[in-house]
N, C-alpha and C positions, 0 to 999 in steps of 0.2 A: 516279739517286739521287729523281727525282718532284723536286716544288715541293719550296722552302725556307720552313719555319719562322720566320716574324717571333719578334723579341724583342723588349722593349719596353724604354726607358731606366731604368726600376725593375725590371726581371727584370736586367738586365747588371748593375748596382749590385748587388743582392739577392746574384748568386754573386761580384761583386769581392769584397765583406766577408767570403762565406764561404771564401775562397780564403788561405791566408796563402803569403805571397811565400816567404819562410824557408824552411817546411814542402815547397813544393814542388820549388826550388831545390834540398835537399838530397838531395832521393831522386836528385841526379843528381852535387851539388858537394859535396866534402868544405867543408861551411863552419869556418869557425873564429873565435871570437869576436875581433872587433877594434872598439877604443874604443866607439860607440854602434852598430853591426851588426854585422857578416860580412865575411869576405872569404875566397877559396876562389882557386885554378885555374880561370879561362875558360873554359866547354865549347864556348867558338865559334870559340878557337883554341889552336893550341898554344902552349907558354907553361911555362917550371920554376918560374917565380917569381910568386905568387899578386897579379893586380890587378883581381881581381871584385870588387867590394863589393855587399854588398845591404844596404840599410836594413831593418826589421823595423818599425819604427818610419813611415816614409812608401809603406812595400809598392813601392821602384821599386830596381833595382840598375843599375851602371854597369862597363864595363870602363875603366881607363886604357888599355890595350893596345893592340883594335879597336875602342873608343869605340863594342861593343851596348850599350845602353841602353832601358829599359822598366822598366812595369808587369809583372804575373804573365799577363796578357791576349798581350803581346808576347813573351815568355819560353819560354810555352806553346807559340807557333804558330810562335818561331823555333828552337827544340830539335824541337818534337814533326814541322813544318814541316805544320800543320796553317792552313785557312784560321779567319779570326774568328770565321764562325760555328761551325763544327766546334769549336775552345776557350771557347765559351762552354756547347755542350754538353757537351762533354769534362768541363770543371771544374763545373758543376753536378750531371751524375752522380753524379763522385765526391764532393764536398760532400752530397749524400744530397738533393737538391733536387729538384720533380717537372719536366718541361716543360713548358712553357705548353700550351695545345691552344688550335689554331685554331678559331674559331667553323664557319667557311666552310670543308666537304669533312673534318670531325671524325670520320668516322667510318673515309672510306676512308685517309687519314692515319692515324690512331689503327690500323687494323688496318693496315695498312704497318709503322709502327712494330713494332707488338710482334712481327709477323711475323718480320721482320729481327732484333727483340732474341733470339725462339726461335731461328731459325736458329745466329745466335751463341753461343749456348748447349748447341744439339747439338752443335755443334763441338766445342766446348771439353770437356765432357765427351767425346768419343770420346775427344780430345785425353789427357784424363787416364785415360780407360779404356787406351788403347794401349799410354802410359808405363808405367802398375802392369802393365801384362800384362809387358812387357820388365822391369821389375824384379825381377820373382817370379821370372823362369823363373831353372834351376841354371846357374851359370857356364861348364858342359861345353856347353850349347846350341850351333846351329850359327850362330845370331846374335852367342851374342857372341864365339864364333871366328874371328868376318867383323868383326866392332869392333874385336878386341883387332890384326890385323893391319892393319887402317887405323889404328893406334895409339889410338883412342880405349881412355876408361875409365869406370867406372862413373859416375864425378862428370863426365865430360865428356854423357855421355847424359845426367845429368840436368839440365844446365845448357841442352843443347838442344833439353830435351822429346823426345828419341826416344821411340820409340813400336814394338810388335810384335804385329804380328796373328796367329794363328794357322791352323792350314790346316783348321777346320772351318768351315763351313757359316753359319752362324748363331749366334756368340759374341754380335755385336755385336748382332745386329739382337735376341736374347730377351732382352738388358740393357736396349736401350731400349724395351722393351714393359715389362718389369717396372718401368721409372721412370714408366710411365706417357706418355713422349714422344709426341709427334705425331711417329707413320712416316710421313706425309704428306712432313712439310718433311723429314726425314731423308732418303726418295726423293730429293728434291729437291738435296740436297746432294752426291748420289752416292755417301751413303755403304750406300745398303743399296737390294735392288731386290724387285720384286714375282715371285712363283713364277709360271711360265709355269702351271704345272697345281698343285691342290689351292690350300692357304690357306697362307699367312706369309708372311715375306722372307728373303731370303740375301745377305750380305754380300759386297759388292763387291772392300773390301783386307782378302787372306787369302795367310796364309803371304810375310809383305809389312815388312822394317824400313819404319817409318815419319817421316815430315818434317812439323810442322807447321809449318805457313804463316800469318807472322802479320800482320796491322796495323797499322799507327801506333802505338795506343794498343793492344797485344798482343791485339789479339784473333785470337782461329784461325777463317781463313777458309777453308783447305782441308788437303790433306793431300796428299806426294806418295811414296809405296810401291814400294819397291825390293826385287823377289827375288836370293834367295840361293844361286836355279840359273842351267840355262840356260834359263826359259821365258822367254816372252815374253807384254805387254811386258816390256821389262827394268824402266820404271816405268812405274808409271803414276800421273798427276795427278785429283787429281778435275776432276770438269765444271764449266763455268761454269755460277753460280749466283746470286743476288740479291748476295751479299755476295763473291762471288771471280769475279776476272777475269784468265787468267794471261797476258796479253797487257799487263795494266797491275799488275802488282806482282813484287818481288824475293823473292827469298829471302834471308831477313835482312838486310837493310834495317832494320829494327825495333833490329838492335842493333849495325848500323856508320853510322848515316846521323851520328853526331856525330866519329866517326873521319875520316870524307868529309869533313866539313868542316873541320874540325883542319888536315886536311893537303893539303884542296883538290885530290883528287882520286880518283876512285870507280873500282875496277877489278872490272873484270865478269868474272866466269867460266860456265860451260856449265853446272854440274851442282851438286847440294846438297853432296855430298862434299866438291868440287873446294873450294866454300866453306870446309867447317870444314877442310880441312887446311890451307888458307893464317887461319885464322883462331885455328885451335889451335899457327903458327908464331909468333903476331904479329904478323901482318899485316891487318888489323883493318877497313881502308876497301874492302871486299871486298863485289859483292851477285852473284846469280846469275838466272839466267834462267829456272829450274823445266825447263833441257832445249829452253829451244823458241826459236824464233827472235828478235832483237830487235823489238821496236816502236814507234812516233811515242810511243806513251806512255809507252813505255819511258824515251824522252830525257826527254820533257819529265819525267819525275821524278826523274831524274839534277839535270837542271839546274835545280832546287831549292836541292841542298846546293852542286854545284860546276859550274864550266862544264867541267871536265878528265877527262878519260876514258882510260882504258888496258885494252884490250881484249886477254881473255888465253886463248887457244885454243890448242888441241893442234897439233904441226906437221901434222897429214897433210891432205891433199885435203878431208876434211869441216872441217878448223878453216877451212882460210885460207879455202874456201867460205862458213860464220860468219863471218868477215870481212868478207867483199864484200860480203854482204849488212846486215851492221850500218853498214859506213861511211857511205853515205848519210844514212840515217836520221840517224844522229848529229850529220851534218853541218849537216843540213838543222833543228836542233834546238837551232844557233848552240852546240857544244861542238867542244872540239878536241883531237881524237881521236889516240891515239900509238896500238900496236899492238905485240904480242910473243907470237912463235909457241915456245912447245915445242921440244925436239926430239920428232922421228919414234914415235910411241908411247909417250911421256910426259907421264901426266896432271899437273898442279898433284902432287896426294902422292908421285907418284912422283918427279917433279922434288927435290921437299924433301931425300927421304928418300936419294937419290945424293946430290946436290950439296949440299944445304942451306940455309939460311932467308941467311945472306949472298950467296950467290952469286947467288939470287931477287932477292932486294931491286937489290943492283946493277945485274942485267939490266932490273930495272924501271924502277928511275934511269936510265938510259943507254938505255930505250927509244924507237925513233925513232919520228918520223910517221907512221900507220896507212896516210896516201895518197903520202907517197916511195915506202913498203914495197911495196906493191900496184901503182905506176907502175915501178919497178924488176922486182919479178919480172914484169908483160909485159912491158917490155924486153928483158931476157933473155930471155926467146922467141921474138920479133919478130927479123924479118930487117932485114935494110938496105937492100932498096928501099922507093920510094916509098911501093907498095902497102901494104906490112906498115905501115908506119910511119900510112898513111891508116887500117890497121882499128886500132892503138891507139890513135890520138888519138876516133875515133868512140864506141873503149867507156870512153875515161876521161875524154869531154866529161859528160856524164851526172854524172861527180861535180865537177867543179868546179861545173854549175851547182847541184848540192845543198847548197853551201858559204854559208853565209847573212851571212859577216863575208866584207865589201869586200876588206878589206884581207888575211887569209888566202886570200883568193879569187885578188888577183893576184900573191900570192908563190906560190901552187900551180902560175898558168901557167907565170911564169918558173919554176918548177922542171921543169914537163911538156916544156917545148919543150928546153930547153936538155939534158936526156936526150935527146931523141930529132934533138938538134943541128935544129932549124927554127925558124922565123922565128915570136913569138909570135901572129902577125897570122894564121897559118894556120891556129890552134885555133876553132874554132867555141864561144863558149860568151857568157853572156848575164851581163855583170858589172852588173849591178843584183843585190838581196839577193837570195835564197832565200828568204827572210822564213821563217815558223814555220807554214805552211798546208800542207807535208807534200806536196804535188800533186806529179803530174809522175811521169814511171815512168825507170831506170835499168837497161843492162847489169845492175850491180852492187840493183838496187834487191831490198829484202826484205818482207818481209808487213805490210800497214795497219793499224792495232787503231783502235777506235775505243770513245766512252764517255772518261768523265773517270776521272784517274786522282789517286793519291790519297799524297801525301808521306810520311813518316815518323821517328818519331823514339824512339828510345829505350835504355837503358841496356844493357847489353853485357852476356850473361852470366857472365859471371865477378866481377860484381856482386852478383848472384844478389839482383836487385832489382827486381818488375817494377813497371811502369804500371797502376793498373787499368782496367776494362775500361772500355769507354762506345762509344755509340751513333753512326751518320753524323750525322753534326749538320747542320743546315736554317740558313737563313742569317740574316740580321739587319735590323730593321726600318732603321735605319742603317747606310746605304752601306760599306761596310769604305772604301771611298777617299776619305772625308770626312775632311779634317783639315785644320787650321789650320796655311797656306803662311808659313813665317816665313823665306824664303830671300829674301835682302837687308835684311833686317832688321840695325839699327847693333848694334853691341857695349854702346853705352848702353842700348838696350832690350834686350837681350837680360841685362845686366848685373841691370837693375829690374825684369825679371821674375825672374827668380834668388834674386834676393835677398826679394822680396814671399812667397815660397814657404819662407822658413824661419819666420817667425814671422806670429800672425795680429797682433800688433800693426802689423809692419810691412807688411802686405795692406793694411790700415785705413788708414796713413798714404799709403799711395802713390793709393788709391781713392778719399780724402777731397781728394786735388790734383786742377792741373787737369791731370796731364802725359798723359791721354789724346790731349788738343789738339794735344798736341805732336810726336805720334808722325809717324812718315810710315809706316812699316808697315804696311800696314791686316792683316796678319795676330796681329802682337804685339796690338793693337787688339782682337782678338776673342775672343782667349786672356783680354785683363783682365776683360773683358768675361762671356767664360764664367768667371771665378773669382769675381768679382764676387756672378754671374745662383746659383751653388754655394755661396756662404761666407755669400751672407744666407737662400739657404733652411733652411743650419743651420750658425751658425759652430762646432757642438761639431765636425764632421767636416774642421774644419779639414785636422789630419795625412792627411786621405786625398788631398786636392787633387792633389798630387802625380803620383799615383799611377792621378786621374780624367784630371790633363793630358795623359801619357804617350801613352795610346790616343787622343789626339785631336791629337797634335801629328805630322808626315812625319821616317819617321824618319830616321835621317844629319842631321838640322840641327843649328843648333848650343844647338835648351835641353837644356842637362844638367840640367835641378832639381834644383840644387843640391844634388845629390847629391856631384857630386864638388869638392875644392879647389882655388879658397880660399874657396869660401863660406860650407861648413859651417865654416870653421876661425872666422869673422868673428864678432868680441866687440858685442854690442848698442851702443855707441857707436860703429866703424868699420859696424856696419852702416846705421845713421842717416844717418853722413854718407858715405858711398855714395848712398843714398838719395838725399838733398837735393841730391847734387853733380850725381847724373845729371839729377837733374830739372830742373836752374840751366842744366845745360847741353843737353838738348833742348829749353831753353824757347830759347835761344840759338843756337841752328841753327835752332830756328822763323821766328824774328827774322828773321834772316838770309834764308831763303826766300822772307819775307814781302817784305822791302827791295829786295830780286833783283826781285820782282815788279814791285814797283811803280815800280821804278827804267825798267823794262821797260817799265809803260806810260804813263811822264809823256812819254815825246816825242808821243805817237800826243794829246796832251792840251793842254789850253789854260784860259783864264779863269779862273772856280773852283773847276770838277774840275782843273786843277793844277796851283791854291793848296791845294786841300787835299788830295792825293795828296804837294805836300810837305809839309805840318806833319804826315802820317803816318809820312812818312818820317823826318821827324827826330825823333818821337815813338821810334817802333821803335829809332833809330840810340842815344836817350837810356838805353833800356830796356836794351840791349845793353851799355852804359858802365857802368854799374850793376852788370848778374851779372858782367861781365870784374873789375872794381873788386872787387866780391863774394866771385869767385873766387882773385884773390891774396891777399887777406888770411886767406883758410882754414887750418887745419891742413892739410898735404898725406900724414899718417902712415897714410894709409887701405893696407890688404895688396892692394889693388885696384892692380894698372897703374893709370897715369890713357889715357884713349885720345888719339890724338893733333887738330888741329883738323882734319881730313879724315875722323873717322868720324863 
């Protein structure tokens, strides 16, 4: 993608303010008004009872089930599978905010970005052109006969944006010329080609059923085209270009990503029609490899959404070979891989028509480990003499070396030794982790891909809600991993942080106290310092502080940014009592720590120094007694459970 653009804090704030979280979440979740916010089914895990809350005032979300939480940036990152800079650019374009131009390399960067935008626009135009050509055909046309035979309706064709190209040599190229499209870029995309003799261009896709291939943000990257007769090649894909690399994308991932995440399993099939057949049957956590071999980039792409993969291939020798090539790549990617081979001569569509979706779901649920499946196949073929076992060991050992999970590698080693009836010490294997380098080779090794991969998130076709197009995103001047580390923070510090974000008067009360001096967590101190900086700059923006903060706090840590109960339901009296209680308890902890430190240093002191230390210890103990005495007389009716003495 080239060098990344850098975004200023001001630009990021502008994008945040222009992006309404409720509106964006509503594109993917059916939200209903609930109290002061909204509720719906969590898009990040499967559930039947809504536990996903969105605050339109604070612009943050939280799931009580899987604990997913954050602001609009975090939601788009996790749901769409984008990086932080990609998220900024996507939301900026969605809001109509022009991207900043870097002064250095301005001309080069601008030209590159503009050319990519044109490439996407040309692909989008071609996609619509193909699609309308299909819808205009009479239902007696052979392509509709084929689709009907495969169980697809006109509505399915609309949902999946299927298209058709006629047998004419220059329909698309002439249309592009009429639209004044840059023909040289259409050539780069592999849509048309210059004639060897004479002037003009001819279409490369002719008499084919067209499958558009989309990016995470629903940009058309390229196409796959299928002939209806016996011509070759049966399937023709777009060539690699600046916007399309077939070893880095899956067909259907833009629609299936949320299902993969919610079911924690990705089913990998080989072709477009395999994907459509399964999706129509309600098995929607599926991706297709465009009919090409799996690559390391595919494995990394899957890893964004789940660590569990099931490869579903035909039961013929080609299907088994594809599985054998795929396994080491997926294992090196840190994935847990299961395998399922359909009866020979059947693809997923055939199986569904003959056995039904219930039977296929049963097979998916009981699918065995692919490693064990391949080992069993090898053992069945081998003889019982030592040389045959040695050959099997030599063939399977590279697979063991491909396993990046040490525990899984050890279990596989034991399984292989048991199947061969040998001691596992005779099997040569590197017991270290294979890591993520994807290096080395194996008898089963497949092709190796290069270049960056991109994840995807998007609505299912049946929802008929398309995410708006956006360009590939550059990076942001603030490093993505720059965040406040709150690990190890006490519950008192976290409670005080949460209640401070309820109202500006509470934050003022905390900032005007000396409590920051008493805190042990440097992370919480820095959060309060950042809150004070932002709040002092513009007190009227207090309600945006939780959203601003959530993008800077490490995900999965203790802060829930007061979106969750019980903080949201606190009365003003309870909140103020809680603030004072937290401050006094933190003060008491601070004094106790100081007292211990002085006691430890007392042994090595003498004379006046010893006297001073003793006096300091006595003063600290007196202050601690006063704090404890005050605590005993306080009303303990706060709805928040009090921390114990060890916290």
